[in-house]
N, C-alpha and C positions, 0 to 999 in steps of 0.2 A: 402239542397244543400249548400255547403260551399261558403261564401262570398269572392269575390276577392278584396274587399276593404281593404287597409292596416290597421293593428291594431294601434289604437291611445291610447297608455298607457304611463306610467312613463318613459319607455325606450326611448321614442321619444323626451323627453324634454332635450334640451342641454343648458349648461351654458358655454358661451365663455368668455375667459379672455378679458380684455380691448383691448389689441393689436390684438388678434385674430379677434375681431369684426371689427376693422379698416381694417384689411387685407381682410376680407370677404365682407365688404361693403365700399370700399374706396371712392366711389362717395359721400357718406353722409358727408364725412369729407373734401375732397379737390375738389369736383366738377368733371369736366371732366378729364379723365386720359390723353388721347392723346399722340402723339409721339414727342411733343415739337415744332410742326410746327405752333401752335397757341399760342399767348401770354397768354391766359387764361388756358393753359394746366396744369395739376396737378403738373408736375415736377417743374414749376415755383412757385406754391403755397408752395411746400416743402421748397424751398429756402427762399421764403417770410416769412414763419413762423419762421425760425431761425433768419433771419435778423431783423424781428420785435422785437424779444426778445432783440437783441443788441440795437435797436433803443429805446426801453423802458428804458434801462439802461441810455442812453444818455439823454433822456427826464427828468429822475430823477437826472441828474447832475453828472453821473458817466461815464467816458470814452469819449474821444473826437475823436476816430477813429475806423473804422471797416474795416477789410480786407476780401475780397471775392476772392477766386481762383477757377477756373474750370480746369479740365484736359480732354484730348482727350478720356481717358478711361471712362469718365462719372462721375468722382468724383467731389464733391463740398466741399470746405473748407471755413468756416466762423469763423473769430477770432475777438472777441470784447475785449475792455479793460475796462470793467465795474467792478462790485464788484466780479464777479464770483459766481457760484452757491455754496451755503454752502456745504462743502465737504461731510458731513454726509448724504446729501439728493440728491447727484448727480444722483444715479441710479433711485431713486423714481421719480425725476423731469422729467426724459425722458422716463419712462416706466409705471408709474401709473397714470391713468386718475384721474382728479380732484385733482392733487397734484401740488402746486405751490404757489408763493407769490403774484400772481395777484389778489387774493381775499382779500388781506390785504391792506386797504387804506393808512396805514402808510408807506408802502414800494412802492406801485405803485398806483398813482392817476389816470393816464390815460393809458390804455393798448389796443393795437390793435390785439394782438395774439388771438388764438382761446381759450383763457382763460382755461387753464388746459388740452387742447387737442393738441395744436400746435406741440411741439417737439415729443410728443408721436406718433402723426400721421407720422411724418418724420421717426422716429425710426421704426415703424411698417411696413412702406412701403419701407424700404431700404434693399438692399442686404447686405450691411455692414454699420454700424453706430457707430461712435466713438465720445465720448464726454470727454473733459478734462477741469476741472476747476482748476484755480490757485488762491490761496488766501494767501497773506502774507507769501510767501516763501514755502508754502506746495501745493501739487496738488493731485487730485483724477482723475483717468481715468477709463472709462468703455467702453467695446466693445461689440456690439450686432450683431448678424446675423439674419436677417429676424425678428427682434423684440425680439429675445431671448438673454439674457445675456450669454456671453461666457468667459469673462475675466475682471478682475478688477486689478487696479494697483494704488498704492499711494506712496508718498514719499515727498522729499523736492526738490525745484529747485529755481534758481535765475532768476525769470521771472516776468513780469508785471502781476498784477491781471487781471482776465478776464476769458472768456469761449471760448473754441475752439470746433467746431462741424465739423466732416467730415463724409460725407455719399455718397452713390451711390444708385440711384433709382433701385428698384428690378424689373427685366424684367419678373418675374412671375406675377407681378401685372400690370406693364406698358407694352406697346408694345415692342417687342424685339429690334426694331430699334429706340427706344427713344433716343433723344439727345438734349443737351441744346444749344439753339441758342443765341450767345452772344449779337446780336442786340436787342433781347427782354429784356435780362438781363440789358443791358446798360440803356435802357429807364427807367426801374424800379429804378435802382440805381441813375440815374439822378434826378428822382422825389424825392427820399429820401433826396438828398442833398438840393433841393429847400425847402422841408418841414421842414428841420432841419438845419437852417442856423448856421454855426459855426462847423458843424460836417464834418469830412473828411472821405470819403469812397473811398476805392481802389478796383477796379475790374481788376484782372489780371495785376496789376501794373499801371493801368490808374487811375488818381486821379479825384474825383468829390467833389466840394466844392462850396458853395454859400454864398455870403455876404449879399444879399438883399432878400433872401427867395422867396416868391411867385412872387415878382416883377421880379426877374430873370427868373422864369418859364414863366411868361406871355410874356416877351420880347423874350425869346427863341422860344416860340411856334408861336407867332403872327408875329415876325420879325419887320421890319421897317414900315409896312403898318398901322400905327396908326395916329389918328388925334391929339393926345396930349400925353404928358408924363403920364404914368399910375398913377392913384390914388392908394395909398398904406396905409394900416392900419394894426396894430398888437397889440393885448393885450394877456392876459393869456389864454383866451378861444377861440379866433378867429383871423384869419389872412386872409386878402383878398387884391386883386389887380384888378383894373378895367381900361379899356380903350375902345375907339370906333375905329372901322376900317371902310373902305369903302365897306366891304363885306355885303352880304345879311344875314339875320337871326342873331342868337346869338350863341356864342360858349363859353362853360364854362368847367372848370376843378375843380371838387369838391372832397374833402377829409374829412374823419372822423378818428381822431386819427392816421393820417399817411396813412390810407388805401384809395386808389383811388376808389371813388364810381362812377363807370361807368354810372349808370342809375340815378344818383343824389339822390333825396329823400327830406325829409322835410327841411334839412339844405339849400339845393340849392334853393328850392322854396321860403324859407324865405329870403335868400340873395337877390334874384331877386326882391322880394316885397319891401325889405328895400331900394334898389336903387331907385325904382319907387317913393316911399314915399319921399325920400330925394330930388329928382329932383323937384317934385311937391311942396314940402314945400319951397325950396329955390326960385323957379321961381314964386311962388304964382299962380300956374296954375293947371289944371286937365288933364295933358297929359295922353294918354292911354299907357298901359304897352308895347304894340308892338312898339309904337313910341319911347319910351325911350330905349327899348332893341334891336331894329333892328341895326345890325352892332356892337353890344357890344361883347367884349371878357373879360372874368373874371375868376379869380381863387379864391376859398374860401376853407379854411381848418379850421375845428372846432375840439375842444376837448370835448368829451362827456363822462361823468363818467360811465354811464351804457348804451352803445349804443345797440339799437335793430335794427338788419338788417333784410331785407325781404327775404334774402336767405343765405345759409351757406357760400357762397363765397363773401358775403358782398359787393354787387354791389349797394345796395340802402338802405338808412337810413330810418327807420320808426318812430323814436321818435317824438311824437307831442309836448312834453314838451319843446323842444329846439326852437320851432318856434318863439314865441314872443320875447324871449331874443335876438335872432339873428336879427330879424327885427328892434328892438329898437337900438341895437348896430350899425348896418350898417347904418341906417337912421341918427343917431346922428353923427357918424364919418364922413359920406359923406357931410352932411350939413355943418359941421364945416370946412372941407377942402375947400368946395366951397366958403364959406364966406371969408376964408383966401387967396384965389387965384381967383381973379375976371377974369383974362384972361382965366384961365382954365374953369371956370364956363360959360363964354361966349361961348367958343367952344362947350361945351356940349349942351347948350340951342340951339345954331345954328343947331347942328346935329339933335337934337330931333324935332325941328321945321321943318327942311327939311324932316325928315321921315314922319311927320304928313301931310305935303303938298303932298308928293308922294302917301301916303296911300289914301288921299281924291281924288286925280286924278285917282287912280286905281279903286275906288269904282264903277264908271260907267262901266268900262271894266269888272270888276268882275260880276256885275249884268247881263250884256249882255251874258257873258260866262255861267252863271248859268241858265239863261232863255233858252239859246240855248240847253244846256245839258238836261234840263227838257223836252223840246219838243222831243228830240231824243229818250229818253227812261227813264223809272223810275229807272232802274238799270244802273250801270256804264258800258258802252260798252266795251267789251273785257275782263271783269272780271269774272272769275269763283271762287267764294269765298269759304272759308272753315268755319267749325263750330266754332272753338275756335280762339280767337284773343289775341294779346299781351296786357297785362294789365288787362285781365279778373280777377275778384276777386278770382275765384277758382284756379288760378295759372296755369291752363292747357294751357293757351295761350303762355307760355314761349317757347313751341315747335313749335309755328306757323311760317310759312314762305310763301313768295309769289315769284313765278318764273315769271320774265319778259322775255317772250320768243318771238322769231321772227316768225311771220307767222302762218297760220292756220294748216299747215302740222305738225309742231312741237307740236302745241297745241293738235292735235288729238292723237299723240303718248303719251302725258303726261296725258290727261284727264282720260283715262281708268285705269291707273296704279298709280295715285297719291293717297295720303291719304286725303279723303274729310274732315277729322276732322281737320288736321293741315296744309295742303298744298293748297294754293290758286294759281291761274294762271291768268296771264294777257297777252293777245296776242297783240303784236305790229303790226302795219300796215306799212310796209316799214321802211325807215330810219328816225329816229327822227331828229328834228331840232337841229343844233349846236347853243346852247344858249350863248356861251361865248361872253361877251361884250354887250349882249342885255339887255334892261330894263326888269323889272319884268312884264310889261304888255304883253310881248311876251308869257309868261307862260299861260295867260288867252286867248290869241288869237289863240293858237295852241291847237286844240282839243285833240290830242294824249297826250301831256305833261300835259294838264289840267286833263285828265282822270287818268293818273298815280298818280298825286298829290291827287286827290279825292279818288282813290282806297286805297292809303296808309293813307289817312286822316291826311296829314301833312300841310295843308294850313295855319292853325292858329299857330301850334307849332309841333315840332318833338316829344314832349311829348305825342301827341295823336297817334303816330305810331301804326298801327293795326297789324303789323307782326314783330316778333322779328328779322327775317332774310329776307332781300330783296336780291334775288338771280338773277343775270343776266345770262340767259340761252340762249346763242346765238351760231350759227354755228361756227365751228373752221376754217372757210375759211376767206378770206380777207374781204368780206362784213360783216360777223358776227363779226369780230374783230372791224371793223369800227363802227358798231351799238353799240357794247359794250363800245367803247370809248366815243361815243356821249351820252350814258346813264350815264356813270361815270361823264362826264362834267356837265350834267343836275343836278346830285345830289351834286357834289362838288361846283357848282356855286350858286345854289339857296338854297340847304339844306345841307350845309357843316357839320352841327352838327350830322346829321344822320350817316355820314361816320365816323366822329371823335368818336362817341359813339360805333362804331364797328358793325353796323347793315347791311352794304353792303358787298355782297359776289359775287364771280364768280363761276358758275358751271363748273366743268371739265367733259367733256364727252369723251369717247374713240375715237381715230382716226381710229383704226384698230380692226378687229376681226380676230384672227388666230384660226383655228379649224381643227380637223379631225373627224373621226367617234366616237372617244372615249372622246376627250377633246375639250373644248372651252375656249379661253382666250381673254379678251378685253385689248387692249394696248393703252396707253395714249401718247406714243412717239415712235420714230423710234428705240430707243434702246430696249425697251420692245418688239416691233414687231420682231426685228432681233433675239432676244433671243428665242422666241417661234417658229419662223420659223426654227431655227436650232434644237430645242428640239423635235418638233412633227414630226411624220412619215407621209408623204404625206399630208402636211398642205394645207389648202385652205385659201387664204387671201382676206379679204373684207376691202375696204377703205370707211369709212363713210364720205360723203361730207357735210351732213347736219343732223340736229336733226330729221327731218321728215323721213329720211331713216331708222332710228332705230325703230324696231317694238315695240308696246306697251309692249309685253312680255319681251323683252330685256331691254327696258327703265326703267322698274320697279326697277331694282337693282341699276340703276345709280342715282335715286332720293329716294332710300330706305336706308337700313342699310349700303350699301356700297358706299353711296354718297360721292363724293369728292368735297369739296368746298374750295375756297381760299378767305380769308378775304381781303377786300380792306382796307389797313391801310395807315395812314398818319404819316410820321415821324415828320414833323413840319407843323402846320397849316399855318404858314407864307409862306411856299413854294408853296401852292396850286395855288395862282394867277400866280406866275412866271411860273410854269409848264404848266398850262392851256394856258397861253398867248403864250408859245413856240409851244405847240403841236396843239392847237385849234384856235389860233389867226390868224390875217391877214398877217402873216410874211412868206408867201410861199417861197420867195427866200432864207431866212435864214434856213428854214427847209430843203429845197432841198439841200443846201450846206452841212448841217449836215449829211443828208442821203448819199450823194455822198462820203463824207470823211470817213464815218464809214461803208460803204457797204462792205460786205465780199463776 
C-alpha cells in the first residue's frame, strides 16, 4: 500500500538568499510587525535601524545633523551628513548580510545597529528602498523593489558628504493599513537628542537639540516635582542623572549604545547598586536599597563594546562584565558630588531617612495584612493563575498576561476560553478604592488592592512582575470605565514604573454584534455597526452591555488571536501627578466646571 507521507529528499531542501529569509521570517529581525499603533511595532524598528547608522557616524565624530521626513503616502527619508558609505560598497552594505564596517574597531567603536543586518532588513521589508551615498563630490545611488536591485546610478554632484535612505514599508509583509504615527517617532527622536548632546535632529522640520544630555531628559520627564537639582555625571563610557521626587517607587530610563532598554538589564541594576553604595559610604550608614531608591528618578546611558541583549529587539542588556565597572564609576562619582555639595547631600540623606521611617511604620501594617491574607486562603483570592510567568528562564513567560476583570460573570466567560498556559485572570469585587492622595498603608488595609499587588508580585519591586501584560478588562459602560480609571490610578500612583515600562493595557471588547444567517460581525464603535447594518441583508443587532453577556465561545476570539488591546502610555512622567490630581483628586467643582464647558 502506497504511503501518504510526503517524500523527504534533496528536492525539499531550500537555500534562501539573505533578504528572502528576512522577508520569510521578519519577526526574527524586527520583532512584532503591527500596523503602527504601538511604539514597538516593526515599522519604527525600520526607521530606528537607519537612524542608528546616522547616530553611529555622529558618535565617531562625523556629521552634526540628521534630517528625517515622513509622507502621507508612507515614505520615510533619512539624510545624515557623516562620511557616506564607500561608493564601491553601497549595494553590498544594504543587501548582503554580514557586510559593513561595524566589525572594524578602527572605524566604529560603539554601535547599536543590528551589526550587519539593520539596513538589509529595512531593504528586504520595503516596497521601495533607495540609498544614495555622497563622498567628496561623487555619488552612488541604488534602488531596490522588495529587496531586489532594479537600478544603479553614479556621477558627480556638489553636495555635502553623507548618506540618504528613502523607503516605504511593504504591505505584503506589514498590515495593509500600516501607518507611521508622528507622536511615537517624536519621542524616539527626542531621546536621540538627549543621548547625543550637540547633535541636531530634524523631524518634518521640527528641530531637536540638547545641551545638557540626560539631565535634560530627566527634567523633561519628571518635570518640576523634584526635591533637588539633578546630579549629573558623564565620561567616555557612562552618562547618568539622578534626582528624588515625592512619588512612590522608582523610575528609571536606561540606554545601551543609544538604544532604550525598556526592561533594563545588568547596566541598570549596577547603576542602582552604585547609588546605594555611594549614599551609604557618604553617610557612613547601612541604609536599605528600598529606602535610598523610593521616589528616585534616574537616567543612565552606557557604551558597551560588545553588547549582549536578551532579545532581538534589545530591550534588556545581559552583559555581566559591565556590572562592576558601572558600580565603581557611579559610586565614586556620586560620593565625589555629595562631598562637594553639602546642601544637596543633606536633602538626599533627609529623604532617605524619611523613607526609612515610613517603611518601619508600615511594617506592622504589612504584617497584619499578610497574617489576615494567610488566614483567608493559601492561594490569592480571585486569582486564576497560568503556567508560565514573565521572567521565566525558558523565555516562555514573555507571552504571559493577566486580565483584571470585573465580577464573577465576566470571569465565567473568560475561564473556559483562556489559554491556561499564558493567560491568568483576577476577578475584582465591586469598585476598587480611589487611592490618589492616600498613604501607602492604604494599600495594605484594602484587601482587594493588596491581593492585586500580591498576584502581580510587585510589592518589593516591579522587577518581580509575574506577567508581561497587565490587561484591564472592564465593561464598556459608565461603571466599567470608572473601575478602569480607578485601577489606572492605583498603578500610576503606587507602581508608576510598571506603566512607564509599558506593561499596562486596556482590553477592547465589542459593543455590538451584527449578524444574519450567513455572516457575523463584531463592532467596536457606532461607525462599524452602521456599516454592517447597511451591508447585511436582514441584520440582527445585539448590544453588549457587559463582558458577562458575551458567551465563552464568542469571548475566545476577543482574548485570542484577534485580541485588541491598547497600551496605557505616559508621554511625560512629570505629568502623572497633575493629571491624577485633576481627574481623581478632591477638586469636584473644578472638574464639574470643565465638564460643563466641554460637554457636547
